[in-house]
PyMOL Python script that loads the backbone (N, CA, C, O; Angstrom):
from pymol import cmd

cmd.read_pdbstr("""\
ATOM      1  N   UNK A   1       0.963   1.755  -4.819  1.00  0.00           N
ATOM      2  CA  UNK A   1       1.270   1.097  -3.652  1.00  0.00           C
ATOM      3  C   UNK A   1       1.089   2.263  -2.423  1.00  0.00           C
ATOM      4  O   UNK A   1       1.479   3.426  -2.315  1.00  0.00           O
ATOM      5  N   UNK A   2       0.168   1.204  -1.412  1.00  0.00           N
ATOM      6  CA  UNK A   2      -0.273   1.933  -0.367  1.00  0.00           C
ATOM      7  C   UNK A   2       0.920   1.507   0.740  1.00  0.00           C
ATOM      8  O   UNK A   2       1.791   0.637   0.707  1.00  0.00           O
ATOM      9  N   UNK A   3       0.575   2.467   1.680  1.00  0.00           N
ATOM     10  CA  UNK A   3       1.831   2.084   2.776  1.00  0.00           C
ATOM     11  C   UNK A   3       1.133   0.883   3.617  1.00  0.00           C
ATOM     12  O   UNK A   3       1.779   0.372   4.532  1.00  0.00           O
ATOM     13  N   UNK A   4      -0.170   0.428   3.322  1.00  0.00           N
ATOM     14  CA  UNK A   4      -0.215  -1.061   3.935  1.00  0.00           C
ATOM     15  C   UNK A   4       0.277  -2.024   3.119  1.00  0.00           C
ATOM     16  O   UNK A   4       0.457  -3.107   3.676  1.00  0.00           O
ATOM     17  N   UNK A   5       0.553  -1.959   1.945  1.00  0.00           N
ATOM     18  CA  UNK A   5       1.040  -2.852   1.059  1.00  0.00           C
ATOM     19  C   UNK A   5       2.553  -2.750   1.125  1.00  0.00           C
ATOM     20  O   UNK A   5       3.315  -3.646   0.761  1.00  0.00           O
ATOM     21  N   UNK A   6       2.888  -1.670   1.583  1.00  0.00           N
ATOM     22  CA  UNK A   6       4.293  -1.791   1.467  1.00  0.00           C
ATOM     23  C   UNK A   6       5.169  -2.156   3.022  1.00  0.00           C
ATOM     24  O   UNK A   6       6.354  -2.433   3.209  1.00  0.00           O
ATOM     25  N   UNK A   7       4.112  -2.028   3.906  1.00  0.00           N
ATOM     26  CA  UNK A   7       4.644  -2.620   5.227  1.00  0.00           C
ATOM     27  C   UNK A   7       4.187  -4.070   5.411  1.00  0.00           C
ATOM     28  O   UNK A   7       4.953  -4.919   5.866  1.00  0.00           O
ATOM     29  N   UNK A   8       3.068  -4.312   5.091  1.00  0.00           N
ATOM     30  CA  UNK A   8       2.660  -5.717   5.112  1.00  0.00           C
ATOM     31  C   UNK A   8       1.983  -5.749   6.502  1.00  0.00           C
ATOM     32  O   UNK A   8       2.342  -5.129   7.503  1.00  0.00           O
ATOM     33  N   UNK A   9       0.891  -6.625   6.365  1.00  0.00           N
ATOM     34  CA  UNK A   9      -0.350  -6.850   7.301  1.00  0.00           C
ATOM     35  C   UNK A   9       0.254  -6.516   8.860  1.00  0.00           C
ATOM     36  O   UNK A   9      -0.132  -5.561   9.534  1.00  0.00           O
ATOM     37  N   UNK A  10       1.096  -7.325   9.211  1.00  0.00           N
ATOM     38  CA  UNK A  10       1.268  -7.209  10.795  1.00  0.00           C
ATOM     39  C   UNK A  10       2.056  -5.764  11.259  1.00  0.00           C
ATOM     40  O   UNK A  10       1.878  -5.298  12.384  1.00  0.00           O
ATOM     41  N   UNK A  11       2.848  -5.188  10.367  1.00  0.00           N
ATOM     42  CA  UNK A  11       3.856  -4.230  10.804  1.00  0.00           C
ATOM     43  C   UNK A  11       2.823  -3.070  10.623  1.00  0.00           C
ATOM     44  O   UNK A  11       2.625  -2.355  11.605  1.00  0.00           O
ATOM     45  N   UNK A  12       2.210  -2.836   9.576  1.00  0.00           N
ATOM     46  CA  UNK A  12       1.245  -1.729   9.455  1.00  0.00           C
ATOM     47  C   UNK A  12       0.158  -1.836  10.541  1.00  0.00           C
ATOM     48  O   UNK A  12      -0.409  -0.808  10.911  1.00  0.00           O
ATOM     49  N   UNK A  13      -0.179  -3.111  11.104  1.00  0.00           N
ATOM     50  CA  UNK A  13      -1.516  -2.611  12.137  1.00  0.00           C
ATOM     51  C   UNK A  13      -0.684  -2.436  13.477  1.00  0.00           C
ATOM     52  O   UNK A  13      -1.272  -2.065  14.492  1.00  0.00           O
ATOM     53  N   UNK A  14       0.756  -2.713  13.492  1.00  0.00           N
ATOM     54  CA  UNK A  14       1.401  -2.448  14.606  1.00  0.00           C
ATOM     55  C   UNK A  14       1.628  -1.050  14.939  1.00  0.00           C
ATOM     56  O   UNK A  14       1.682  -0.509  16.044  1.00  0.00           O
ATOM     57  N   UNK A  15       1.766  -0.514  13.623  1.00  0.00           N
ATOM     58  CA  UNK A  15       2.344   1.218  13.665  1.00  0.00           C
ATOM     59  C   UNK A  15       0.746   1.713  13.798  1.00  0.00           C
ATOM     60  O   UNK A  15       0.623   2.514  14.724  1.00  0.00           O
ATOM     61  N   UNK A  16      -0.233   1.487  13.245  1.00  0.00           N
ATOM     62  CA  UNK A  16      -1.713   1.641  13.728  1.00  0.00           C
ATOM     63  C   UNK A  16      -1.813   1.923  15.087  1.00  0.00           C
ATOM     64  O   UNK A  16      -2.004   3.016  15.620  1.00  0.00           O
ATOM     65  N   UNK A  17      -1.650   0.726  15.640  1.00  0.00           N
ATOM     66  CA  UNK A  17      -1.814   0.705  17.251  1.00  0.00           C
ATOM     67  C   UNK A  17      -1.293   1.739  17.608  1.00  0.00           C
ATOM     68  O   UNK A  17      -1.962   2.692  18.005  1.00  0.00           O
ATOM     69  N   UNK A  18       0.273   1.750  17.521  1.00  0.00           N
ATOM     70  CA  UNK A  18       1.172   2.679  18.342  1.00  0.00           C
ATOM     71  C   UNK A  18       0.697   4.183  17.972  1.00  0.00           C
ATOM     72  O   UNK A  18       0.678   4.889  18.980  1.00  0.00           O
ATOM     73  N   UNK A  19       0.406   4.685  17.089  1.00  0.00           N
ATOM     74  CA  UNK A  19      -0.052   5.841  16.716  1.00  0.00           C
ATOM     75  C   UNK A  19      -1.503   6.069  17.303  1.00  0.00           C
ATOM     76  O   UNK A  19      -1.794   7.240  17.548  1.00  0.00           O
ATOM     77  N   UNK A  20      -2.508   5.032  17.574  1.00  0.00           N
ATOM     78  CA  UNK A  20      -3.803   4.985  18.129  1.00  0.00           C
ATOM     79  C   UNK A  20      -3.591   5.314  19.609  1.00  0.00           C
ATOM     80  O   UNK A  20      -3.932   6.378  20.125  1.00  0.00           O
ATOM     81  N   UNK A  21      -2.948   4.219  20.291  1.00  0.00           N
ATOM     82  CA  UNK A  21      -2.373   4.652  21.713  1.00  0.00           C
ATOM     83  C   UNK A  21      -1.679   5.759  21.940  1.00  0.00           C
ATOM     84  O   UNK A  21      -1.873   6.235  23.058  1.00  0.00           O
ATOM     85  N   UNK A  22      -0.872   6.380  21.199  1.00  0.00           N
ATOM     86  CA  UNK A  22      -0.298   7.704  21.613  1.00  0.00           C
ATOM     87  C   UNK A  22      -1.464   8.602  21.466  1.00  0.00           C
ATOM     88  O   UNK A  22      -1.588   9.340  22.443  1.00  0.00           O
ATOM     89  N   UNK A  23      -2.228   8.741  20.680  1.00  0.00           N
ATOM     90  CA  UNK A  23      -3.212   9.788  20.628  1.00  0.00           C
ATOM     91  C   UNK A  23      -4.150   9.734  21.979  1.00  0.00           C
ATOM     92  O   UNK A  23      -4.554  10.661  22.681  1.00  0.00           O
ATOM     93  N   UNK A  24      -4.362   8.227  22.098  1.00  0.00           N
ATOM     94  CA  UNK A  24      -5.450   7.885  23.409  1.00  0.00           C
ATOM     95  C   UNK A  24      -4.538   8.481  24.527  1.00  0.00           C
ATOM     96  O   UNK A  24      -5.136   9.277  25.251  1.00  0.00           O
ATOM     97  N   UNK A  25      -3.336   8.292  24.803  1.00  0.00           N
ATOM     98  CA  UNK A  25      -2.816   8.612  26.068  1.00  0.00           C
ATOM     99  C   UNK A  25      -2.339  10.175  26.314  1.00  0.00           C
ATOM    100  O   UNK A  25      -2.006  10.685  27.384  1.00  0.00           O
ATOM    101  N   UNK A  26      -2.409  10.838  24.887  1.00  0.00           N
ATOM    102  CA  UNK A  26      -2.071  12.422  25.143  1.00  0.00           C
ATOM    103  C   UNK A  26      -3.563  12.730  25.466  1.00  0.00           C
ATOM    104  O   UNK A  26      -3.672  13.627  26.302  1.00  0.00           O
ATOM    105  N   UNK A  27      -4.785  12.194  25.000  1.00  0.00           N
ATOM    106  CA  UNK A  27      -5.991  12.715  25.561  1.00  0.00           C
ATOM    107  C   UNK A  27      -6.062  12.730  27.364  1.00  0.00           C
ATOM    108  O   UNK A  27      -6.340  13.622  28.166  1.00  0.00           O
ATOM    109  N   UNK A  28      -5.684  11.349  27.515  1.00  0.00           N
ATOM    110  CA  UNK A  28      -5.664  11.270  29.323  1.00  0.00           C
ATOM    111  C   UNK A  28      -5.042  11.929  29.902  1.00  0.00           C
ATOM    112  O   UNK A  28      -5.390  12.231  31.043  1.00  0.00           O
ATOM    113  N   UNK A  29      -3.659  12.503  29.249  1.00  0.00           N
ATOM    114  CA  UNK A  29      -2.640  13.123  29.855  1.00  0.00           C
ATOM    115  C   UNK A  29      -3.284  14.499  29.973  1.00  0.00           C
ATOM    116  O   UNK A  29      -3.375  14.986  31.100  1.00  0.00           O
ATOM    117  N   UNK A  30      -3.737  15.166  28.926  1.00  0.00           N
ATOM    118  CA  UNK A  30      -4.606  16.475  28.959  1.00  0.00           C
ATOM    119  C   UNK A  30      -5.449  16.491  30.016  1.00  0.00           C
ATOM    120  O   UNK A  30      -5.297  17.299  30.932  1.00  0.00           O
ATOM    121  N   UNK A  31      -6.414  15.606  29.992  1.00  0.00           N
ATOM    122  CA  UNK A  31      -7.627  15.414  31.126  1.00  0.00           C
ATOM    123  C   UNK A  31      -7.261  15.379  32.268  1.00  0.00           C
ATOM    124  O   UNK A  31      -7.928  15.740  33.238  1.00  0.00           O
ATOM    125  N   UNK A  32      -5.912  14.841  32.280  1.00  0.00           N
ATOM    126  CA  UNK A  32      -5.489  14.688  33.878  1.00  0.00           C
ATOM    127  C   UNK A  32      -5.824  13.040  34.271  1.00  0.00           C
ATOM    128  O   UNK A  32      -5.522  12.678  35.407  1.00  0.00           O
ATOM    129  N   UNK A  33      -6.426  12.083  33.363  1.00  0.00           N
ATOM    130  CA  UNK A  33      -6.376  10.922  34.042  1.00  0.00           C
ATOM    131  C   UNK A  33      -5.268   9.930  34.268  1.00  0.00           C
ATOM    132  O   UNK A  33      -5.208   8.986  35.055  1.00  0.00           O
ATOM    133  N   UNK A  34      -4.446  10.358  33.422  1.00  0.00           N
ATOM    134  CA  UNK A  34      -2.885   9.829  33.600  1.00  0.00           C
ATOM    135  C   UNK A  34      -2.077  10.929  33.922  1.00  0.00           C
ATOM    136  O   UNK A  34      -2.022  11.927  33.204  1.00  0.00           O
ATOM    137  N   UNK A  35      -1.349  10.779  35.126  1.00  0.00           N
ATOM    138  CA  UNK A  35      -0.377  12.092  35.512  1.00  0.00           C
ATOM    139  C   UNK A  35       0.966  11.771  36.116  1.00  0.00           C
ATOM    140  O   UNK A  35       1.915  12.550  36.213  1.00  0.00           O
ATOM    141  N   UNK A  36       0.896  10.099  36.636  1.00  0.00           N
ATOM    142  CA  UNK A  36       2.230   9.675  36.709  1.00  0.00           C
ATOM    143  C   UNK A  36       2.870   9.219  35.597  1.00  0.00           C
ATOM    144  O   UNK A  36       2.223   8.934  34.590  1.00  0.00           O
ATOM    145  N   UNK A  37       4.395   9.081  35.658  1.00  0.00           N
ATOM    146  CA  UNK A  37       4.871   8.482  34.729  1.00  0.00           C
ATOM    147  C   UNK A  37       4.876   6.965  34.433  1.00  0.00           C
ATOM    148  O   UNK A  37       4.858   6.336  33.374  1.00  0.00           O
ATOM    149  N   UNK A  38       4.907   6.575  35.797  1.00  0.00           N
ATOM    150  CA  UNK A  38       4.638   5.017  36.045  1.00  0.00           C
ATOM    151  C   UNK A  38       3.331   4.300  35.633  1.00  0.00           C
ATOM    152  O   UNK A  38       3.178   3.121  35.317  1.00  0.00           O
ATOM    153  N   UNK A  39       2.179   5.579  35.737  1.00  0.00           N
ATOM    154  CA  UNK A  39       1.329   5.002  35.298  1.00  0.00           C
ATOM    155  C   UNK A  39       1.003   5.073  33.733  1.00  0.00           C
ATOM    156  O   UNK A  39       0.215   4.295  33.195  1.00  0.00           O
ATOM    157  N   UNK A  40       1.559   5.892  33.189  1.00  0.00           N
ATOM    158  CA  UNK A  40       1.713   5.894  31.526  1.00  0.00           C
ATOM    159  C   UNK A  40       2.312   5.130  31.350  1.00  0.00           C
ATOM    160  O   UNK A  40       1.824   4.431  30.462  1.00  0.00           O
ATOM    161  N   UNK A  41       3.540   4.633  31.824  1.00  0.00           N
ATOM    162  CA  UNK A  41       4.545   3.233  31.499  1.00  0.00           C
ATOM    163  C   UNK A  41       3.705   2.200  31.676  1.00  0.00           C
ATOM    164  O   UNK A  41       3.603   1.539  30.642  1.00  0.00           O
ATOM    165  N   UNK A  42       3.077   1.804  32.550  1.00  0.00           N
ATOM    166  CA  UNK A  42       2.197   0.566  32.931  1.00  0.00           C
ATOM    167  C   UNK A  42       1.033   0.340  31.912  1.00  0.00           C
ATOM    168  O   UNK A  42       0.601  -0.739  31.504  1.00  0.00           O
ATOM    169  N   UNK A  43       0.606   1.661  31.580  1.00  0.00           N
ATOM    170  CA  UNK A  43      -0.770   1.464  30.647  1.00  0.00           C
ATOM    171  C   UNK A  43      -0.320   1.115  29.306  1.00  0.00           C
ATOM    172  O   UNK A  43      -0.981   0.332  28.623  1.00  0.00           O
ATOM    173  N   UNK A  44       0.567   1.547  28.958  1.00  0.00           N
ATOM    174  CA  UNK A  44       1.504   1.293  27.496  1.00  0.00           C
ATOM    175  C   UNK A  44       1.796   0.104  27.404  1.00  0.00           C
ATOM    176  O   UNK A  44       1.536  -0.580  26.415  1.00  0.00           O
ATOM    177  N   UNK A  45       2.487  -0.374  28.615  1.00  0.00           N
ATOM    178  CA  UNK A  45       2.735  -1.985  28.833  1.00  0.00           C
ATOM    179  C   UNK A  45       1.661  -2.803  28.297  1.00  0.00           C
ATOM    180  O   UNK A  45       1.689  -3.493  27.278  1.00  0.00           O
ATOM    181  N   UNK A  46       0.291  -2.558  29.484  1.00  0.00           N
ATOM    182  CA  UNK A  46      -0.514  -3.450  29.280  1.00  0.00           C
ATOM    183  C   UNK A  46      -1.328  -3.454  28.109  1.00  0.00           C
ATOM    184  O   UNK A  46      -1.797  -4.543  27.777  1.00  0.00           O
ATOM    185  N   UNK A  47      -1.532  -2.669  27.570  1.00  0.00           N
ATOM    186  CA  UNK A  47      -2.205  -2.278  26.128  1.00  0.00           C
ATOM    187  C   UNK A  47      -1.404  -3.052  25.009  1.00  0.00           C
ATOM    188  O   UNK A  47      -1.929  -3.706  24.109  1.00  0.00           O
ATOM    189  N   UNK A  48       0.010  -2.867  25.216  1.00  0.00           N
ATOM    190  CA  UNK A  48       0.931  -3.239  24.195  1.00  0.00           C
ATOM    191  C   UNK A  48       1.158  -4.796  24.345  1.00  0.00           C
ATOM    192  O   UNK A  48       1.552  -5.432  23.367  1.00  0.00           O
ATOM    193  N   UNK A  49       0.964  -5.294  25.314  1.00  0.00           N
ATOM    194  CA  UNK A  49       0.856  -6.661  25.576  1.00  0.00           C
ATOM    195  C   UNK A  49      -0.608  -7.492  25.158  1.00  0.00           C
ATOM    196  O   UNK A  49      -0.768  -8.558  24.564  1.00  0.00           O
ATOM    197  N   UNK A  50      -1.352  -6.756  25.597  1.00  0.00           N
ATOM    198  CA  UNK A  50      -2.801  -7.366  25.194  1.00  0.00           C
ATOM    199  C   UNK A  50      -3.036  -7.395  23.594  1.00  0.00           C
ATOM    200  O   UNK A  50      -3.659  -8.331  23.092  1.00  0.00           O
ATOM    201  N   UNK A  51      -2.405  -6.109  22.638  1.00  0.00           N
ATOM    202  CA  UNK A  51      -2.175  -6.201  21.245  1.00  0.00           C
ATOM    203  C   UNK A  51      -1.817  -7.257  20.639  1.00  0.00           C
ATOM    204  O   UNK A  51      -2.309  -7.927  19.730  1.00  0.00           O
ATOM    205  N   UNK A  52      -0.563  -7.344  21.481  1.00  0.00           N
ATOM    206  CA  UNK A  52       0.671  -8.463  20.742  1.00  0.00           C
ATOM    207  C   UNK A  52       0.139  -9.715  20.813  1.00  0.00           C
ATOM    208  O   UNK A  52       0.345 -10.529  19.913  1.00  0.00           O
ATOM    209  N   UNK A  53      -0.422  -9.933  21.630  1.00  0.00           N
ATOM    210  CA  UNK A  53      -0.921 -11.470  22.437  1.00  0.00           C
ATOM    211  C   UNK A  53      -2.172 -11.888  21.369  1.00  0.00           C
ATOM    212  O   UNK A  53      -2.493 -13.061  21.176  1.00  0.00           O
ATOM    213  N   UNK A  54      -2.803 -10.764  20.726  1.00  0.00           N
ATOM    214  CA  UNK A  54      -4.047 -10.963  19.827  1.00  0.00           C
ATOM    215  C   UNK A  54      -3.151 -11.395  18.469  1.00  0.00           C
ATOM    216  O   UNK A  54      -3.750 -12.278  17.855  1.00  0.00           O
ATOM    217  N   UNK A  55      -1.945 -11.034  17.862  1.00  0.00           N
ATOM    218  CA  UNK A  55      -1.367 -11.515  16.685  1.00  0.00           C
ATOM    219  C   UNK A  55      -0.699 -12.820  16.997  1.00  0.00           C
ATOM    220  O   UNK A  55      -0.276 -13.227  18.079  1.00  0.00           O
ATOM    221  N   UNK A  56      -0.694 -13.379  15.834  1.00  0.00           N
ATOM    222  CA  UNK A  56      -0.305 -15.017  15.801  1.00  0.00           C
ATOM    223  C   UNK A  56       1.461 -14.641  15.044  1.00  0.00           C
ATOM    224  O   UNK A  56       1.808 -14.608  13.863  1.00  0.00           O
ATOM    225  N   UNK A  57       2.249 -14.411  16.308  1.00  0.00           N
ATOM    226  CA  UNK A  57       3.547 -14.283  16.026  1.00  0.00           C
ATOM    227  C   UNK A  57       4.369 -15.111  16.891  1.00  0.00           C
ATOM    228  O   UNK A  57       3.944 -15.745  17.857  1.00  0.00           O
ATOM    229  N   UNK A  58       5.632 -15.067  16.466  1.00  0.00           N
ATOM    230  CA  UNK A  58       6.567 -15.945  17.569  1.00  0.00           C
ATOM    231  C   UNK A  58       6.983 -15.453  18.788  1.00  0.00           C
ATOM    232  O   UNK A  58       7.134 -14.232  18.766  1.00  0.00           O
ATOM    233  N   UNK A  59       7.273 -16.098  20.077  1.00  0.00           N
ATOM    234  CA  UNK A  59       7.452 -15.156  21.049  1.00  0.00           C
ATOM    235  C   UNK A  59       8.583 -14.154  20.843  1.00  0.00           C
ATOM    236  O   UNK A  59       8.625 -13.135  21.533  1.00  0.00           O
ATOM    237  N   UNK A  60       9.650 -14.457  19.759  1.00  0.00           N
ATOM    238  CA  UNK A  60      10.951 -13.378  20.023  1.00  0.00           C
ATOM    239  C   UNK A  60      10.163 -12.016  19.088  1.00  0.00           C
ATOM    240  O   UNK A  60      10.313 -10.835  19.398  1.00  0.00           O
ATOM    241  N   UNK A  61       9.443 -12.428  18.084  1.00  0.00           N
ATOM    242  CA  UNK A  61       8.830 -11.383  17.303  1.00  0.00           C
ATOM    243  C   UNK A  61       8.141 -10.307  17.991  1.00  0.00           C
ATOM    244  O   UNK A  61       8.262  -9.082  17.977  1.00  0.00           O
ATOM    245  N   UNK A  62       7.219 -11.300  18.728  1.00  0.00           N
ATOM    246  CA  UNK A  62       6.203 -10.490  19.929  1.00  0.00           C
ATOM    247  C   UNK A  62       7.007  -9.687  20.849  1.00  0.00           C
ATOM    248  O   UNK A  62       6.675  -8.520  21.056  1.00  0.00           O
ATOM    249  N   UNK A  63       7.868 -10.113  21.330  1.00  0.00           N
ATOM    250  CA  UNK A  63       8.728  -9.344  22.005  1.00  0.00           C
ATOM    251  C   UNK A  63       9.484  -8.179  21.459  1.00  0.00           C
ATOM    252  O   UNK A  63       9.543  -7.169  22.161  1.00  0.00           O
ATOM    253  N   UNK A  64       9.971  -8.192  20.487  1.00  0.00           N
ATOM    254  CA  UNK A  64      10.545  -7.203  19.529  1.00  0.00           C
ATOM    255  C   UNK A  64       9.469  -5.858  19.426  1.00  0.00           C
ATOM    256  O   UNK A  64       9.643  -4.647  19.561  1.00  0.00           O
ATOM    257  N   UNK A  65       8.095  -6.831  19.070  1.00  0.00           N
ATOM    258  CA  UNK A  65       7.156  -5.809  18.794  1.00  0.00           C
ATOM    259  C   UNK A  65       6.773  -5.074  19.751  1.00  0.00           C
ATOM    260  O   UNK A  65       6.398  -3.926  19.514  1.00  0.00           O
ATOM    261  N   UNK A  66       6.786  -5.558  20.976  1.00  0.00           N
ATOM    262  CA  UNK A  66       5.961  -5.067  22.364  1.00  0.00           C
ATOM    263  C   UNK A  66       7.240  -3.931  22.708  1.00  0.00           C
ATOM    264  O   UNK A  66       6.884  -2.819  23.098  1.00  0.00           O
ATOM    265  N   UNK A  67       8.462  -4.166  22.589  1.00  0.00           N
ATOM    266  CA  UNK A  67       9.285  -3.201  22.678  1.00  0.00           C
ATOM    267  C   UNK A  67       9.574  -2.161  21.949  1.00  0.00           C
ATOM    268  O   UNK A  67       9.966  -1.098  22.429  1.00  0.00           O
ATOM    269  N   UNK A  68       9.419  -2.359  20.826  1.00  0.00           N
ATOM    270  CA  UNK A  68       8.889  -1.108  19.572  1.00  0.00           C
ATOM    271  C   UNK A  68       7.907  -0.372  19.872  1.00  0.00           C
ATOM    272  O   UNK A  68       8.016   0.849  19.986  1.00  0.00           O
ATOM    273  N   UNK A  69       6.697  -1.087  20.058  1.00  0.00           N
ATOM    274  CA  UNK A  69       5.564  -0.079  20.245  1.00  0.00           C
ATOM    275  C   UNK A  69       5.642   0.702  21.644  1.00  0.00           C
ATOM    276  O   UNK A  69       4.914   1.690  21.745  1.00  0.00           O
ATOM    277  N   UNK A  70       6.319   0.412  22.550  1.00  0.00           N
ATOM    278  CA  UNK A  70       6.549   1.036  24.013  1.00  0.00           C
ATOM    279  C   UNK A  70       7.387   2.177  23.455  1.00  0.00           C
ATOM    280  O   UNK A  70       6.869   3.276  23.250  1.00  0.00           O
ATOM    281  N   UNK A  71       8.784   1.919  23.182  1.00  0.00           N
ATOM    282  CA  UNK A  71       9.732   2.943  22.495  1.00  0.00           C
ATOM    283  C   UNK A  71       8.783   3.952  21.835  1.00  0.00           C
ATOM    284  O   UNK A  71       8.664   5.028  22.419  1.00  0.00           O
ATOM    285  N   UNK A  72       8.302   3.819  21.046  1.00  0.00           N
ATOM    286  CA  UNK A  72       7.512   4.626  19.936  1.00  0.00           C
ATOM    287  C   UNK A  72       6.727   5.529  20.750  1.00  0.00           C
ATOM    288  O   UNK A  72       6.812   6.756  20.787  1.00  0.00           O
ATOM    289  N   UNK A  73       5.998   4.811  21.360  1.00  0.00           N
ATOM    290  CA  UNK A  73       4.792   5.714  22.195  1.00  0.00           C
ATOM    291  C   UNK A  73       5.315   6.730  23.107  1.00  0.00           C
ATOM    292  O   UNK A  73       4.828   7.860  23.129  1.00  0.00           O
ATOM    293  N   UNK A  74       6.485   6.305  24.013  1.00  0.00           N
ATOM    294  CA  UNK A  74       6.983   6.876  25.005  1.00  0.00           C
ATOM    295  C   UNK A  74       7.932   7.980  24.410  1.00  0.00           C
ATOM    296  O   UNK A  74       8.168   9.057  24.959  1.00  0.00           O
ATOM    297  N   UNK A  75       8.424   7.569  23.250  1.00  0.00           N
ATOM    298  CA  UNK A  75       9.143   8.695  22.387  1.00  0.00           C
ATOM    299  C   UNK A  75       8.164   9.876  21.845  1.00  0.00           C
ATOM    300  O   UNK A  75       8.644  11.007  21.779  1.00  0.00           O
ATOM    301  N   UNK A  76       6.971   9.687  21.500  1.00  0.00           N
ATOM    302  CA  UNK A  76       6.238  10.609  20.901  1.00  0.00           C
ATOM    303  C   UNK A  76       5.675  11.263  21.756  1.00  0.00           C
ATOM    304  O   UNK A  76       5.286  12.388  21.443  1.00  0.00           O
ATOM    305  N   UNK A  77       5.383  10.604  23.541  1.00  0.00           N
ATOM    306  CA  UNK A  77       4.598  11.477  24.416  1.00  0.00           C
ATOM    307  C   UNK A  77       5.618  12.110  25.386  1.00  0.00           C
ATOM    308  O   UNK A  77       5.235  12.576  26.459  1.00  0.00           O
ATOM    309  N   UNK A  78       7.009  12.130  24.987  1.00  0.00           N
ATOM    310  CA  UNK A  78       7.877  12.989  25.805  1.00  0.00           C
ATOM    311  C   UNK A  78       7.715  14.453  26.066  1.00  0.00           C
ATOM    312  O   UNK A  78       7.803  15.095  27.112  1.00  0.00           O
ATOM    313  N   UNK A  79       7.381  14.909  24.489  1.00  0.00           N
ATOM    314  CA  UNK A  79       7.099  16.427  24.602  1.00  0.00           C
ATOM    315  C   UNK A  79       5.692  16.935  25.515  1.00  0.00           C
ATOM    316  O   UNK A  79       5.487  18.002  26.094  1.00  0.00           O
ATOM    317  N   UNK A  80       4.812  15.680  25.378  1.00  0.00           N
ATOM    318  CA  UNK A  80       3.609  16.214  25.747  1.00  0.00           C
ATOM    319  C   UNK A  80       3.826  16.017  27.404  1.00  0.00           C
ATOM    320  O   UNK A  80       3.208  16.817  28.106  1.00  0.00           O
ATOM    321  N   UNK A  81       4.584  15.100  28.023  1.00  0.00           N
ATOM    322  CA  UNK A  81       4.830  15.044  29.449  1.00  0.00           C
ATOM    323  C   UNK A  81       5.730  16.132  30.039  1.00  0.00           C
ATOM    324  O   UNK A  81       5.893  16.312  31.246  1.00  0.00           O
ATOM    325  N   UNK A  82       6.331  16.880  28.991  1.00  0.00           N
ATOM    326  CA  UNK A  82       7.136  17.919  29.474  1.00  0.00           C
ATOM    327  C   UNK A  82       6.188  19.209  29.366  1.00  0.00           C
ATOM    328  O   UNK A  82       6.288  20.181  30.115  1.00  0.00           O
ATOM    329  N   UNK A  83       5.376  19.098  28.462  1.00  0.00           N
ATOM    330  CA  UNK A  83       4.540  20.310  28.189  1.00  0.00           C
ATOM    331  C   UNK A  83       3.638  20.307  29.691  1.00  0.00           C
ATOM    332  O   UNK A  83       3.891  21.240  30.453  1.00  0.00           O
ATOM    333  N   UNK A  84       2.815  19.501  30.042  1.00  0.00           N
ATOM    334  CA  UNK A  84       2.026  19.019  31.245  1.00  0.00           C
ATOM    335  C   UNK A  84       2.515  18.151  32.299  1.00  0.00           C
ATOM    336  O   UNK A  84       2.847  16.975  32.153  1.00  0.00           O
ATOM    337  N   UNK A  85       2.533  18.825  33.373  1.00  0.00           N
ATOM    338  CA  UNK A  85       3.435  18.285  34.548  1.00  0.00           C
ATOM    339  C   UNK A  85       2.711  16.911  34.999  1.00  0.00           C
ATOM    340  O   UNK A  85       1.595  16.652  35.449  1.00  0.00           O
ATOM    341  N   UNK A  86       3.782  16.199  34.694  1.00  0.00           N
ATOM    342  CA  UNK A  86       3.689  14.723  35.008  1.00  0.00           C
ATOM    343  C   UNK A  86       4.462  14.290  35.748  1.00  0.00           C
ATOM    344  O   UNK A  86       5.674  14.348  35.539  1.00  0.00           O
ATOM    345  N   UNK A  87       3.876  13.700  36.892  1.00  0.00           N
ATOM    346  CA  UNK A  87       4.924  13.555  38.085  1.00  0.00           C
ATOM    347  C   UNK A  87       5.536  12.177  37.826  1.00  0.00           C
ATOM    348  O   UNK A  87       5.037  11.297  37.125  1.00  0.00           O
ATOM    349  N   UNK A  88       6.802  12.116  38.561  1.00  0.00           N
ATOM    350  CA  UNK A  88       7.525  10.972  38.365  1.00  0.00           C
ATOM    351  C   UNK A  88       8.088  10.727  39.867  1.00  0.00           C
ATOM    352  O   UNK A  88       8.430  11.685  40.560  1.00  0.00           O
ATOM    353  N   UNK A  89       8.183   9.080  40.436  1.00  0.00           N
ATOM    354  CA  UNK A  89       8.518   8.886  41.432  1.00  0.00           C
ATOM    355  C   UNK A  89      10.168   8.676  41.624  1.00  0.00           C
ATOM    356  O   UNK A  89      10.810   7.845  40.981  1.00  0.00           O
ATOM    357  N   UNK A  90      10.644   9.431  42.461  1.00  0.00           N
ATOM    358  CA  UNK A  90      11.945   9.614  42.682  1.00  0.00           C
ATOM    359  C   UNK A  90      12.206   8.624  43.860  1.00  0.00           C
ATOM    360  O   UNK A  90      11.587   8.630  44.924  1.00  0.00           O
ATOM    361  N   UNK A  91      13.302   7.697  43.480  1.00  0.00           N
ATOM    362  CA  UNK A  91      13.690   6.731  44.441  1.00  0.00           C
ATOM    363  C   UNK A  91      15.053   7.078  45.353  1.00  0.00           C
ATOM    364  O   UNK A  91      15.445   6.281  46.206  1.00  0.00           O
TER     365      UNK A  91
END
""", "prot")
cmd.dss("prot")
cmd.show_as("cartoon", "prot")
cmd.util.cbc("prot")
cmd.orient("prot")
């Protein structure tokens, strides 16, 4: 049994997307294309929303999937953001 068979189609594609987005943002942080936490969060939210809209899901499931993608990516990026100096706006 493969991972795709275990997860199912949608869950596997969401997981793959989250991993690819994490790697893409890591590269952008290292290159200093993204250097504000708000920039990074906005980038994640926009890309997650576009990906979720491309799937045929109910509104409730799509909201949960979007939150899970955002939470997963931010959790994986936390050490990278600490290692490279990422600015944060303090209000």
